[in-house]
All heavy atoms as an XYZ file, in Angstrom:
655
protein
N       0.842     -1.209     -0.004
C       0.080     -0.039     -0.029
C       0.873      1.264      0.082
O       1.957      1.275      0.413
C      -0.949     -0.020      1.337
C      -1.953     -1.032      1.249
C      -1.634     -2.283      1.814
C      -3.144     -0.859      0.678
C      -2.626     -3.290      1.862
C      -4.169     -1.862      0.654
C      -3.843     -3.105      1.317
N       0.344      2.323     -0.387
C       0.968      3.656     -0.344
C       0.304      4.422      0.749
O      -0.836      4.277      1.140
C       0.866      4.343     -1.722
C       1.394      3.399     -2.821
C       2.090      4.122     -3.860
N       2.370      3.434     -5.041
C       3.578      2.666     -5.059
N       4.371      2.615     -4.107
N       3.865      1.972     -6.213
N       1.073      5.456      1.264
C       0.595      6.297      2.311
C      -0.613      7.116      1.981
O      -1.364      7.543      2.859
C       1.672      7.199      2.742
C       2.807      6.433      3.461
C       3.926      7.317      4.010
N       3.399      8.230      4.936
C       3.793      9.476      5.003
N       4.645      9.951      4.198
N       3.323     10.321      5.888
N      -0.861      7.366      0.656
C      -2.091      8.079      0.252
C      -3.319      7.298      0.329
O      -4.437      7.886      0.160
C      -1.831      8.702     -1.165
N      -3.243      6.100      0.566
C      -4.373      5.137      0.509
C      -5.017      5.023      1.960
O      -4.452      5.415      2.889
C      -4.024      3.820     -0.016
C      -3.504      3.934     -1.491
C      -3.167      2.483     -2.002
O      -2.038      2.136     -1.628
O      -3.944      1.922     -2.654
N      -6.312      4.492      1.918
C      -6.953      4.001      3.178
C      -7.033      2.498      3.110
O      -7.145      1.912      2.005
C      -8.345      4.588      3.316
C      -8.360      6.099      3.441
C      -9.730      6.644      3.807
N     -10.317      6.113      5.037
C     -10.040      6.678      6.227
N      -9.279      7.548      6.414
N     -10.672      6.039      7.246
N      -6.980      1.845      4.240
C      -7.103      0.388      4.337
C      -8.339      0.030      5.048
O      -8.715      0.644      6.037
C      -5.826     -0.090      5.141
C      -5.896     -1.608      5.380
C      -5.643     -2.455      4.157
C      -4.907     -1.920      6.429
N      -9.069     -0.985      4.490
C     -10.240     -1.575      5.124
C     -10.145     -2.964      5.162
O      -9.852     -3.584      4.076
C     -11.501     -1.139      4.388
C     -12.736     -1.578      5.233
C     -14.078     -1.033      4.649
N     -14.446     -1.884      3.639
C     -15.417     -1.706      2.808
N     -16.118     -0.568      2.922
N     -15.843     -2.590      1.825
N     -10.353     -3.615      6.371
C     -10.254     -5.058      6.557
C     -11.694     -5.436      6.798
O     -12.258     -4.916      7.824
C      -9.340     -5.444      7.657
C      -9.396     -6.935      7.899
C      -7.923     -5.001      7.424
N     -12.240     -6.329      6.080
C     -13.603     -6.892      6.312
C     -13.596     -8.451      6.646
O     -12.732     -9.092      6.097
C     -14.412     -6.800      4.984
C     -14.810     -5.411      4.650
O     -14.838     -4.455      5.506
O     -15.183     -5.128      3.386
N     -14.487     -8.759      7.426
C     -14.638    -10.113      7.855
C     -16.041    -10.527      8.040
O     -16.878     -9.767      8.646
C     -13.775    -10.585      9.123
N     -16.558    -11.633      7.402
C     -17.936    -12.055      7.685
C     -18.003    -12.890      9.010
O     -17.099    -13.595      9.319
C     -18.312    -12.911      6.493
N     -19.187    -12.692      9.743
C     -19.324    -13.381     10.998
C     -20.769    -13.894     10.984
O     -21.633    -13.357     10.429
C     -19.045    -12.450     12.242
C     -17.539    -11.934     12.271
C     -19.923    -11.195     12.192
N     -20.911    -14.985     11.787
C     -22.196    -15.544     11.926
C     -22.683    -15.337     13.426
O     -21.910    -14.964     14.194
C     -22.094    -17.016     11.561
N     -23.993    -15.492     13.572
C     -24.494    -15.439     14.898
C     -25.035    -14.043     15.284
O     -25.151    -13.163     14.430
N     -25.181    -13.869     16.507
C     -25.678    -12.522     17.107
C     -24.633    -11.397     16.791
O     -23.525    -11.598     16.611
C     -25.900    -12.689     18.535
C     -24.984    -13.873     18.861
C     -24.857    -14.686     17.679
N     -25.193    -10.227     16.959
C     -24.344     -9.009     16.677
C     -23.167     -8.932     17.724
O     -23.355     -9.103     18.844
C     -25.215     -7.720     16.832
N     -22.006     -8.861     17.080
C     -20.799     -8.870     17.952
C     -20.381     -7.506     18.366
O     -20.784     -6.498     17.890
C     -19.701     -9.519     16.983
C     -20.185     -8.927     15.654
C     -21.588     -8.884     15.668
N     -19.448     -7.538     19.310
C     -18.652     -6.336     19.653
C     -17.307     -6.385     18.913
O     -16.721     -7.401     18.894
C     -18.530     -6.252     21.200
O     -19.730     -6.320     21.889
C     -17.709     -5.022     21.604
N     -16.933     -5.369     18.319
C     -15.882     -5.326     17.497
C     -14.887     -4.199     17.882
O     -15.134     -3.114     18.228
C     -16.259     -5.048     15.966
C     -15.061     -5.034     15.041
C     -17.280     -5.973     15.479
N     -13.546     -4.628     17.912
C     -12.431     -3.577     18.192
C     -11.376     -3.905     17.246
O     -11.194     -4.990     16.701
C     -11.995     -3.626     19.699
O     -11.493     -4.976     19.964
N     -10.458     -2.954     16.999
C      -9.344     -3.123     16.208
C      -8.259     -2.231     16.685
O      -8.382     -1.159     17.296
C      -9.675     -2.706     14.717
N      -7.048     -2.660     16.337
C      -5.790     -1.757     16.691
C      -4.718     -2.070     15.614
O      -4.764     -3.060     14.938
C      -5.376     -2.098     18.037
C      -4.984     -3.519     18.347
C      -4.795     -3.765     19.775
N      -4.314     -5.103     20.020
C      -3.645     -5.576     21.111
N      -3.452     -4.663     22.110
N      -3.262     -6.740     21.257
N      -3.786     -1.188     15.622
C      -2.711     -1.184     14.660
C      -1.490     -1.572     15.487
O      -1.192     -0.880     16.467
C      -2.470      0.090     13.939
C      -1.412      0.192     12.890
C      -1.673     -0.696     11.684
C      -1.257      1.627     12.414
N      -0.659     -2.464     14.893
C       0.561     -2.966     15.580
C       1.748     -2.805     14.727
O       1.662     -2.843     13.527
C       0.392     -4.408     15.924
C      -0.873     -4.942     16.606
C      -0.858     -6.419     16.733
C      -1.001     -4.269     17.992
N       2.915     -2.514     15.310
C       4.044     -2.505     14.486
C       4.654     -3.873     14.245
O       3.997     -4.768     14.634
C       5.150     -1.537     15.189
C       5.622     -2.045     16.411
O       5.443     -3.226     16.698
O       6.408     -1.311     17.045
N       5.693     -4.069     13.543
C       6.199     -5.345     13.125
C       6.600     -6.101     14.223
O       6.700     -7.410     14.171
C       7.288     -5.154     12.070
C       8.543     -4.589     12.506
C       9.601     -4.486     11.596
N       9.778     -5.752     10.874
C      10.460     -5.883      9.746
N      11.041     -4.859      9.263
N      10.573     -7.033      9.206
N       6.803     -5.541     15.494
C       7.231     -6.308     16.676
C       5.986     -6.625     17.529
O       6.105     -7.196     18.565
C       8.151     -5.335     17.515
C       9.495     -5.151     16.880
C      10.365     -4.341     17.604
C      11.612     -3.975     16.952
N      12.461     -3.068     17.626
N       4.826     -6.143     17.119
C       3.512     -6.515     17.778
C       3.150     -5.494     18.818
O       2.368     -5.601     19.532
N       3.902     -4.295     18.865
C       3.598     -3.239     19.729
C       2.418     -2.348     19.236
O       2.418     -2.005     18.051
C       4.830     -2.263     19.999
C       6.014     -3.049     20.617
C       5.750     -3.750     21.890
O       5.265     -3.069     22.868
N       6.154     -5.032     22.009
N       1.469     -2.031     20.070
C       0.407     -1.252     19.733
C       0.737      0.202     19.360
O       1.581      0.832     20.109
C      -0.636     -1.200     20.868
C      -1.882     -0.342     20.529
C      -1.046     -2.612     21.282
N       0.311      0.704     18.228
C       0.464      2.118     17.846
C      -0.770      2.844     18.109
O      -1.840      2.406     18.131
C       0.764      2.113     16.315
C       1.993      1.345     15.852
C       2.151      1.350     14.399
C       3.260      1.883     16.564
N      -0.491      4.150     18.410
C      -1.524      5.067     18.880
C      -2.244      5.744     17.659
O      -2.632      6.902     17.646
C      -1.013      6.165     19.806
N      -2.533      4.951     16.583
C      -3.245      5.501     15.483
C      -4.725      4.851     15.517
O      -4.825      3.720     15.642
C      -2.582      5.004     14.133
C      -3.095      5.497     12.844
C      -2.822      7.099     12.716
C      -2.569      4.843     11.678
N      -5.757      5.811     15.483
C      -7.148      5.279     15.575
C      -7.528      4.419     14.476
O      -7.170      4.735     13.321
C      -7.953      6.564     15.588
C      -7.073      7.626     15.067
C      -5.622      7.250     15.300
N      -8.206      3.335     14.787
C      -8.748      2.472     13.736
C     -10.194      2.362     13.912
O     -10.768      2.053     15.090
C      -8.125      0.952     13.944
C      -8.763      0.096     12.869
C      -6.605      1.024     13.830
N     -10.948      2.702     12.958
C     -12.404      2.818     13.068
C     -12.993      1.404     12.684
O     -12.579      0.794     11.761
C     -13.035      3.816     11.935
O     -12.372      5.085     12.086
C     -14.478      3.939     12.082
N     -14.008      1.075     13.546
C     -14.634     -0.279     13.370
C     -16.148     -0.025     13.123
O     -16.772      0.896     13.520
C     -14.533     -1.255     14.637
O     -15.085     -0.614     15.720
C     -13.026     -1.555     14.826
N     -16.758     -0.977     12.352
C     -18.116     -1.058     12.150
C     -18.711     -2.424     11.830
O     -18.023     -3.279     11.586
C     -18.478     -0.092     10.948
O     -17.924     -0.686      9.710
N     -19.969     -2.494     12.022
C     -20.703     -3.758     11.717
C     -21.749     -3.467     10.756
O     -22.548     -2.499     11.040
C     -21.267     -4.328     12.955
C     -22.040     -5.788     12.604
C     -20.164     -4.644     14.003
N     -22.030     -4.105      9.627
C     -23.084     -3.811      8.674
C     -23.698     -5.170      8.260
O     -23.004     -6.232      8.311
C     -22.565     -3.048      7.435
C     -21.622     -3.770      6.539
C     -21.225     -2.894      5.448
N     -20.475     -3.620      4.446
C     -19.169     -3.849      4.526
N     -18.436     -3.498      5.628
N     -18.582     -4.553      3.589
N     -25.023     -5.103      7.940
C     -25.594     -6.197      7.515
C     -25.828     -6.252      5.993
O     -26.134     -5.220      5.369
C     -27.171     -6.213      8.024
C     -27.223     -6.196      9.590
C     -26.870     -7.477     10.225
O     -27.088     -8.523      9.708
O     -26.342     -7.365     11.437
N     -25.512     -7.326      5.347
C     -25.718     -7.537      3.983
C     -26.672     -8.681      3.817
O     -27.111     -9.261      4.749
C     -24.433     -7.757      3.242
C     -23.472     -6.501      3.322
C     -22.359     -6.584      2.366
O     -22.241     -7.604      1.555
O     -21.610     -5.533      2.318
N     -27.054     -9.013      2.631
C     -28.153    -10.020      2.405
C     -28.258    -10.990      3.383
O     -29.252    -11.111      4.204
C     -28.022    -10.620      1.036
O     -27.840     -9.515      0.040
C     -29.213    -11.436      0.589
N     -27.281    -11.897      3.522
C     -27.330    -13.035      4.463
C     -26.136    -13.032      5.326
O     -25.860    -14.052      6.033
C     -27.518    -14.425      3.813
C     -28.957    -14.482      3.155
C     -29.001    -14.379      1.736
C     -30.025    -14.729      3.805
C     -30.302    -14.472      1.160
C     -31.232    -14.929      3.269
C     -31.308    -14.746      1.930
O     -32.521    -14.865      1.307
N     -25.435    -11.939      5.310
C     -24.153    -11.898      6.083
C     -24.141    -10.654      7.001
O     -24.717     -9.697      6.797
C     -22.998    -11.774      5.118
C     -22.703    -12.839      4.184
C     -21.588    -12.466      3.194
C     -22.192    -14.080      4.956
N     -23.314    -10.855      8.117
C     -22.968     -9.653      8.952
C     -21.555     -9.540      8.723
O     -20.688    -10.414      8.765
C     -23.335    -10.051     10.435
C     -22.935     -9.015     11.398
C     -23.469     -9.246     12.759
N     -24.882     -9.119     12.760
C     -25.733    -10.059     13.135
N     -25.293    -11.206     13.530
N     -27.052     -9.819     13.174
N     -21.155     -8.274      8.296
C     -19.748     -7.938      7.969
C     -19.200     -7.018      9.062
O     -19.742     -5.983      9.338
C     -19.715     -7.244      6.582
C     -20.376     -7.997      5.518
C     -18.201     -7.021      6.247
C     -19.709     -9.363      5.188
N     -17.999     -7.333      9.621
C     -17.371     -6.370     10.537
C     -16.119     -5.749      9.733
O     -15.504     -6.493      8.948
C     -16.868     -7.160     11.817
C     -18.129     -7.666     12.702
C     -15.944     -8.331     11.551
N     -15.847     -4.537     10.077
C     -14.833     -3.906      9.306
C     -13.951     -3.022     10.253
O     -14.310     -2.639     11.238
C     -15.446     -2.904      8.349
O     -16.230     -3.586      7.377
N     -12.715     -2.872      9.893
C     -11.734     -2.048     10.379
C     -11.104     -1.103      9.342
O     -10.879     -1.614      8.304
C     -10.654     -2.735     11.172
N     -11.189      0.239      9.566
C     -10.628      1.035      8.616
C      -9.619      2.131      9.114
O      -9.828      2.605     10.307
C     -11.776      1.757      7.895
C     -11.339      2.530      6.664
C     -12.659      3.112      5.934
O     -13.677      2.634      6.215
O     -12.366      3.884      5.064
N      -8.600      2.490      8.402
C      -7.732      3.459      8.853
C      -7.015      4.134      7.637
O      -6.894      3.523      6.581
C      -6.636      2.924      9.850
C      -5.582      1.873      9.227
C      -4.263      2.229      9.904
C      -5.947      0.596      9.372
N      -6.562      5.352      7.936
C      -5.901      6.136      6.935
C      -4.380      5.807      7.189
O      -3.839      5.705      8.273
C      -5.966      7.590      7.140
N      -3.706      5.569      5.985
C      -2.264      5.167      6.034
C      -1.315      6.386      6.092
O      -0.016      6.217      6.234
C      -1.905      4.230      4.936
C      -2.817      2.940      4.964
C      -2.445      2.130      3.700
C      -2.552      2.177      6.181
N      -1.816      7.567      5.859
C      -0.940      8.741      5.776
C       0.034      8.992      6.897
O       1.152      9.365      6.752
C      -1.807      9.940      5.524
N      -0.424      8.786      8.273
C       0.593      9.030      9.336
C       1.673      7.983      9.428
O       2.603      8.176     10.232
C      -0.353      8.852     10.548
C      -1.705      9.010     10.054
C      -1.738      8.461      8.643
N       1.590      6.953      8.616
C       2.646      5.785      8.839
C       3.859      6.037      7.983
O       3.727      6.597      6.928
C       1.984      4.408      8.490
C       0.749      4.083      9.302
C       0.143      2.831      8.719
C       1.076      3.936     10.808
N       4.946      5.603      8.465
C       6.143      5.561      7.686
C       6.207      4.321      6.941
O       5.507      3.414      6.974
N       7.237      4.243      5.989
C       7.482      3.021      5.287
C       7.740      1.831      6.199
O       8.359      2.076      7.224
C       8.685      3.234      4.360
C       8.678      4.286      3.325
C       9.917      4.392      2.488
C       7.318      4.233      2.498
N       7.258      0.626      5.951
C       7.529     -0.490      6.787
C       6.330     -1.495      6.801
O       5.420     -1.337      6.028
N       6.516     -2.447      7.793
C       5.459     -3.397      7.895
C       4.676     -3.217      9.216
O       5.186     -2.811     10.231
C       6.181     -4.791      7.992
C       7.001     -5.118      6.806
O       6.524     -4.788      5.689
O       8.087     -5.724      6.995
N       3.354     -3.489      9.062
C       2.395     -3.351     10.174
C       1.383     -4.420     10.168
O       1.250     -5.229      9.275
C       1.657     -1.995     10.038
C       2.462     -0.764      9.947
C       3.055     -0.345      8.688
C       2.839     -0.136     11.085
C       3.922      0.762      8.714
C       3.827      1.035     11.080
C       4.176      1.377      9.819
O       5.077      2.482      9.802
N       0.673     -4.468     11.297
C      -0.357     -5.525     11.402
C      -1.719     -4.809     11.896
O      -1.593     -3.893     12.701
C      -0.023     -6.554     12.506
C       1.098     -7.469     12.364
C       1.532     -8.107     13.552
C       1.009     -8.344     11.129
N      -2.825     -5.155     11.333
C      -4.101     -4.654     11.715
C      -4.778     -5.901     12.445
O      -4.864     -7.021     11.862
C      -4.963     -4.273     10.545
C      -6.279     -3.767     11.094
C      -4.335     -3.065      9.780
N      -5.080     -5.727     13.713
C      -5.727     -6.771     14.507
C      -7.216     -6.419     14.689
O      -7.451     -5.449     15.329
C      -5.011     -6.968     15.803
C      -5.592     -7.984     16.699
C      -5.011     -7.956     18.045
O      -5.250     -7.179     18.930
O      -4.083     -8.967     18.301
N      -8.147     -7.144     14.111
C      -9.520     -7.047     14.284
C     -10.020     -8.132     15.291
O      -9.835     -9.277     14.969
C     -10.226     -7.161     12.945
C     -11.724     -7.162     12.826
C     -12.170     -5.743     13.293
C     -12.074     -7.365     11.387
N     -10.726     -7.677     16.296
C     -11.185     -8.556     17.353
C     -12.711     -8.568     17.383
O     -13.233     -7.430     17.474
C     -10.693     -8.331     18.694
O      -9.162     -8.176     18.763
C     -11.022     -9.186     19.795
N     -13.302     -9.801     17.315
C     -14.755     -9.919     17.273
C     -15.126    -10.666     18.491
O     -14.730    -11.841     18.793
C     -15.202    -10.688     16.110
C     -16.776    -10.813     16.045
C     -14.748     -9.988     14.717
N     -15.876     -9.952     19.454
C     -16.286    -10.569     20.721
C     -17.835    -10.854     20.738
O     -18.639     -9.995     20.427
C     -15.983     -9.593     21.814
C     -16.303    -10.077     23.155
C     -15.162    -10.976     23.757
O     -14.050    -10.734     23.456
N     -15.657    -12.018     24.485
N     -18.149    -12.175     21.021
C     -19.534    -12.547     21.095
C     -19.620    -13.365     22.387
O     -19.251    -14.508     22.530
C     -19.990    -13.423     19.910
C     -20.078    -12.590     18.699
C     -20.465    -13.532     17.590
N     -19.521    -14.588     17.408
C     -18.741    -14.741     16.425
N     -18.742    -13.911     15.432
N     -17.876    -15.682     16.386
N     -20.259    -12.736     23.483
C     -20.277    -13.397     24.684
C     -18.882    -13.612     25.273
O     -18.126    -12.807     25.342
N     -18.614    -14.891     25.659
C     -17.309    -15.180     26.145
C     -16.333    -15.667     25.098
O     -15.161    -15.801     25.341
C     -17.467    -16.352     27.172
O     -17.929    -17.524     26.544
N     -16.801    -15.740     23.811
C     -15.939    -16.034     22.645
C     -15.327    -14.908     22.045
O     -15.977    -13.909     21.801
C     -16.740    -16.842     21.672
C     -15.831    -17.349     20.624
C     -16.672    -18.139     19.595
N     -15.753    -18.480     18.481
C     -15.976    -19.391     17.560
N     -17.033    -20.136     17.740
N     -15.140    -19.530     16.597
N     -14.048    -14.947     21.744
C     -13.306    -13.927     21.105
C     -12.518    -14.473     19.983
O     -11.701    -15.405     20.154
C     -12.390    -13.135     22.140
O     -11.603    -12.237     21.495
N     -12.698    -13.894     18.777
C     -12.043    -14.305     17.598
C     -11.166    -13.151     17.111
O     -11.635    -12.017     17.172
C     -12.909    -14.796     16.433
C     -13.673    -16.046     16.895
O     -13.084    -16.957     17.325
O     -14.970    -15.978     16.805
N     -10.006    -13.405     16.428
C      -9.236    -12.395     15.938
C      -8.890    -12.645     14.478
O      -8.604    -13.768     14.165
C      -7.865    -12.209     16.730
C      -8.064    -11.705     18.173
C      -6.813    -11.433     18.783
C      -7.222    -10.918     20.254
N      -6.060    -10.441     20.900
N      -8.793    -11.483     13.692
C      -8.295    -11.593     12.375
C      -7.032    -10.613     12.305
O      -7.153     -9.471     12.755
C      -9.303    -11.082     11.349
C      -8.807    -10.938      9.935
C     -10.575    -11.964     11.443
N      -5.932    -11.163     11.892
C      -4.731    -10.325     11.852
C      -4.271    -10.237     10.316
O      -4.146    -11.258      9.681
C      -3.641    -10.905     12.662
C      -4.060    -10.903     14.105
C      -2.293    -10.157     12.517
C      -3.123    -11.543     15.119
N      -4.088     -8.902      9.867
C      -3.733     -8.835      8.467
C      -2.447     -8.038      8.416
O      -2.264     -6.952      9.123
C      -4.832     -7.917      7.763
C      -4.395     -7.681      6.317
C      -6.076     -8.745      7.741
N      -1.430     -8.582      7.658
C      -0.138     -7.812      7.501
C      -0.222     -6.787      6.369
O      -0.883     -7.075      5.360
C       0.916     -8.768      7.243
N       0.343     -5.640      6.607
C       0.353     -4.538      5.643
C       1.713     -4.006      5.454
O       2.440     -3.828      6.524
C      -0.553     -3.438      6.123
C      -0.591     -2.312      5.206
C      -2.016     -3.890      6.402
N       2.128     -3.654      4.192
C       3.404     -3.108      4.013
C       3.137     -1.781      3.273
O       2.524     -1.628      2.332
C       4.299     -3.967      3.073
C       5.627     -3.319      2.790
C       6.632     -4.171      2.108
N       7.035     -5.187      3.204
C       7.649     -6.286      3.003
N       7.829     -6.741      1.654
N       8.143     -6.967      3.946
N       3.770     -0.701      3.897
C       3.717      0.586      3.288
C       5.024      0.834      2.411
O       6.085      0.606      2.932
C       3.690      1.731      4.304
C       2.533      1.424      5.370
C       3.515      3.150      3.604
C       1.144      1.411      4.754
N       4.750      1.165      1.150
C       5.961      1.288      0.227
C       5.909      2.678     -0.216
O       5.030      3.381     -0.201
C       5.751      0.291     -0.985
C       5.901     -1.115     -0.504
C       4.511      0.438     -1.696
N       7.153      3.110     -0.960
C       7.186      4.446     -1.498
C       6.299      4.803     -2.645
O       5.807      3.851     -3.240
C       8.636      4.605     -1.830
C       9.336      3.321     -1.641
C       8.357      2.390     -1.009
């Protein structure tokens, strides 16, 4: 990706409406203080959870987006690797 872009990570989930959170991590797994917006939307027969962030504040390098979906006592995570290039 380039810094001028926005990144959105989508995941389909089943069951009741979940609680969703997301965070940005550096390549070492340390949390970065960049806000990641989350949302839940309904499509025909799917519930889609999303995490979205602007890449402009980031420098060149590798990052991880961690999307956490919580339903009751169950917690599932989706981790996506991202590389910012010139």
